[in-house]
mmCIF file of the C-alpha atoms, coordinates in Angstrom:
data_MODEL
# 
_entry.id   MODEL 
# 
loop_
_atom_site.group_PDB 
_atom_site.id 
_atom_site.type_symbol 
_atom_site.label_atom_id 
_atom_site.label_alt_id 
_atom_site.label_comp_id 
_atom_site.label_asym_id 
_atom_site.label_entity_id 
_atom_site.label_seq_id 
_atom_site.pdbx_PDB_ins_code 
_atom_site.Cartn_x 
_atom_site.Cartn_y 
_atom_site.Cartn_z 
_atom_site.occupancy 
_atom_site.B_iso_or_equiv 
_atom_site.pdbx_formal_charge 
_atom_site.auth_seq_id 
_atom_site.auth_comp_id 
_atom_site.auth_asym_id 
_atom_site.auth_atom_id 
_atom_site.pdbx_PDB_model_num 
ATOM 1  C CA . GLY A 1 1  ? 0.000   0.000  0.000   1.00 0.00 ? 1  GLY A CA 1 
ATOM 2  C CA . ASP A 1 2  ? 0.834   3.666  -0.117  1.00 0.00 ? 2  ASP A CA 1 
ATOM 3  C CA . ALA A 1 3  ? 2.356   4.865  3.194   1.00 0.00 ? 3  ALA A CA 1 
ATOM 4  C CA . ARG A 1 4  ? 0.823   8.298  2.608   1.00 0.00 ? 4  ARG A CA 1 
ATOM 5  C CA . ILE A 1 5  ? -2.651  6.837  3.042   1.00 0.00 ? 5  ILE A CA 1 
ATOM 6  C CA . LYS A 1 6  ? -3.687  6.197  6.632   1.00 0.00 ? 6  LYS A CA 1 
ATOM 7  C CA . ILE A 1 7  ? -6.808  4.369  7.769   1.00 0.00 ? 7  ILE A CA 1 
ATOM 8  C CA . SER A 1 8  ? -8.311  4.440  11.241  1.00 0.00 ? 8  SER A CA 1 
ATOM 9  C CA . PHE A 1 9  ? -11.217 2.279  12.379  1.00 0.00 ? 9  PHE A CA 1 
ATOM 10 C CA . GLY A 1 10 ? -12.988 3.695  15.421  1.00 0.00 ? 10 GLY A CA 1 
ATOM 11 C CA . LYS A 1 11 ? -14.643 1.521  18.034  1.00 0.00 ? 11 LYS A CA 1 
ATOM 12 C CA . GLU A 1 12 ? -17.797 3.627  18.052  1.00 0.00 ? 12 GLU A CA 1 
ATOM 13 C CA . ASN A 1 13 ? -19.514 6.238  15.908  1.00 0.00 ? 13 ASN A CA 1 
ATOM 14 C CA . GLN A 1 14 ? -17.949 9.617  16.691  1.00 0.00 ? 14 GLN A CA 1 
ATOM 15 C CA . HIS A 1 15 ? -20.086 11.447 14.145  1.00 0.00 ? 15 HIS A CA 1 
ATOM 16 C CA . ILE A 1 16 ? -18.546 13.905 11.690  1.00 0.00 ? 16 ILE A CA 1 
ATOM 17 C CA . SER A 1 17 ? -16.731 16.118 14.202  1.00 0.00 ? 17 SER A CA 1 
ATOM 18 C CA . GLY A 1 18 ? -15.088 13.241 16.051  1.00 0.00 ? 18 GLY A CA 1 
ATOM 19 C CA . ALA A 1 19 ? -14.159 11.438 12.839  1.00 0.00 ? 19 ALA A CA 1 
ATOM 20 C CA . SER A 1 20 ? -12.671 14.638 11.391  1.00 0.00 ? 20 SER A CA 1 
ATOM 21 C CA . ASN A 1 21 ? -10.643 15.261 14.547  1.00 0.00 ? 21 ASN A CA 1 
ATOM 22 C CA . GLU A 1 22 ? -9.295  11.694 14.472  1.00 0.00 ? 22 GLU A CA 1 
ATOM 23 C CA . ALA A 1 23 ? -8.341  12.116 10.804  1.00 0.00 ? 23 ALA A CA 1 
ATOM 24 C CA . LEU A 1 24 ? -6.551  15.390 11.529  1.00 0.00 ? 24 LEU A CA 1 
ATOM 25 C CA . LYS A 1 25 ? -4.522  13.682 14.285  1.00 0.00 ? 25 LYS A CA 1 
ATOM 26 C CA . LEU A 1 26 ? -3.183  11.258 11.653  1.00 0.00 ? 26 LEU A CA 1 
ATOM 27 C CA . ALA A 1 27 ? -2.354  13.972 9.125   1.00 0.00 ? 27 ALA A CA 1 
ATOM 28 C CA . THR A 1 28 ? 1.320   14.758 8.516   1.00 0.00 ? 28 THR A CA 1 
ATOM 29 C CA . GLY A 1 29 ? 1.211   16.833 5.342   1.00 0.00 ? 29 GLY A CA 1 
ATOM 30 C CA . GLU A 1 30 ? 0.986   20.541 4.769   1.00 0.00 ? 30 GLU A CA 1 
ATOM 31 C CA . PHE A 1 31 ? -2.499  20.221 3.257   1.00 0.00 ? 31 PHE A CA 1 
ATOM 32 C CA . VAL A 1 32 ? -5.406  17.999 4.262   1.00 0.00 ? 32 VAL A CA 1 
ATOM 33 C CA . ALA A 1 33 ? -8.561  17.054 2.371   1.00 0.00 ? 33 ALA A CA 1 
ATOM 34 C CA . LEU A 1 34 ? -11.491 15.705 4.373   1.00 0.00 ? 34 LEU A CA 1 
ATOM 35 C CA . LEU A 1 35 ? -14.238 13.857 2.518   1.00 0.00 ? 35 LEU A CA 1 
ATOM 36 C CA . ASP A 1 36 ? -17.531 12.514 3.817   1.00 0.00 ? 36 ASP A CA 1 
ATOM 37 C CA . ASN A 1 37 ? -19.045 9.215  2.730   1.00 0.00 ? 37 ASN A CA 1 
ATOM 38 C CA . ASP A 1 38 ? -21.260 11.030 0.216   1.00 0.00 ? 38 ASP A CA 1 
ATOM 39 C CA . ASP A 1 39 ? -18.538 13.238 -1.314  1.00 0.00 ? 39 ASP A CA 1 
ATOM 40 C CA . GLU A 1 40 ? -17.016 12.607 -4.732  1.00 0.00 ? 40 GLU A CA 1 
ATOM 41 C CA . LEU A 1 41 ? -13.868 13.960 -6.341  1.00 0.00 ? 41 LEU A CA 1 
ATOM 42 C CA . SER A 1 42 ? -13.302 14.095 -10.061 1.00 0.00 ? 42 SER A CA 1 
ATOM 43 C CA . PRO A 1 43 ? -10.336 11.984 -11.188 1.00 0.00 ? 43 PRO A CA 1 
ATOM 44 C CA . ASP A 1 44 ? -8.137  15.075 -11.586 1.00 0.00 ? 44 ASP A CA 1 
ATOM 45 C CA . ALA A 1 45 ? -9.371  17.107 -8.573  1.00 0.00 ? 45 ALA A CA 1 
ATOM 46 C CA . LEU A 1 46 ? -6.240  16.747 -6.438  1.00 0.00 ? 46 LEU A CA 1 
ATOM 47 C CA . TYR A 1 47 ? -3.978  17.400 -9.426  1.00 0.00 ? 47 TYR A CA 1 
ATOM 48 C CA . GLU A 1 48 ? -5.858  20.610 -10.216 1.00 0.00 ? 48 GLU A CA 1 
ATOM 49 C CA . ASN A 1 49 ? -5.560  21.771 -6.599  1.00 0.00 ? 49 ASN A CA 1 
ATOM 50 C CA . VAL A 1 50 ? -1.817  21.111 -6.533  1.00 0.00 ? 50 VAL A CA 1 
ATOM 51 C CA . LYS A 1 51 ? -1.424  22.865 -9.882  1.00 0.00 ? 51 LYS A CA 1 
ATOM 52 C CA . LEU A 1 52 ? -3.103  25.999 -8.484  1.00 0.00 ? 52 LEU A CA 1 
ATOM 53 C CA . LEU A 1 53 ? -1.110  25.852 -5.240  1.00 0.00 ? 53 LEU A CA 1 
ATOM 54 C CA . ASN A 1 54 ? 2.101   25.695 -7.266  1.00 0.00 ? 54 ASN A CA 1 
ATOM 55 C CA . GLU A 1 55 ? 0.924   28.565 -9.465  1.00 0.00 ? 55 GLU A CA 1 
ATOM 56 C CA . TYR A 1 56 ? -0.074  30.697 -6.450  1.00 0.00 ? 56 TYR A CA 1 
ATOM 57 C CA . PRO A 1 57 ? 2.269   29.687 -3.589  1.00 0.00 ? 57 PRO A CA 1 
ATOM 58 C CA . GLU A 1 58 ? 1.093   32.626 -1.454  1.00 0.00 ? 58 GLU A CA 1 
ATOM 59 C CA . ALA A 1 59 ? -2.442  31.158 -1.279  1.00 0.00 ? 59 ALA A CA 1 
ATOM 60 C CA . ASP A 1 60 ? -3.615  29.526 1.931   1.00 0.00 ? 60 ASP A CA 1 
# 
């Protein structure tokens, strides 16, 4: 597998806020993308975001 991808299985339902907080604890990168179970990304969504971040490095 890809070491950049981390999976955490909780023992109980923490709802969206708890699940998001647990995900953020695992994050090690400069940028984080949080998706819910009903969210979809286009195949090139992350590429397009990185392209814009590289084009505009002063953006937050």
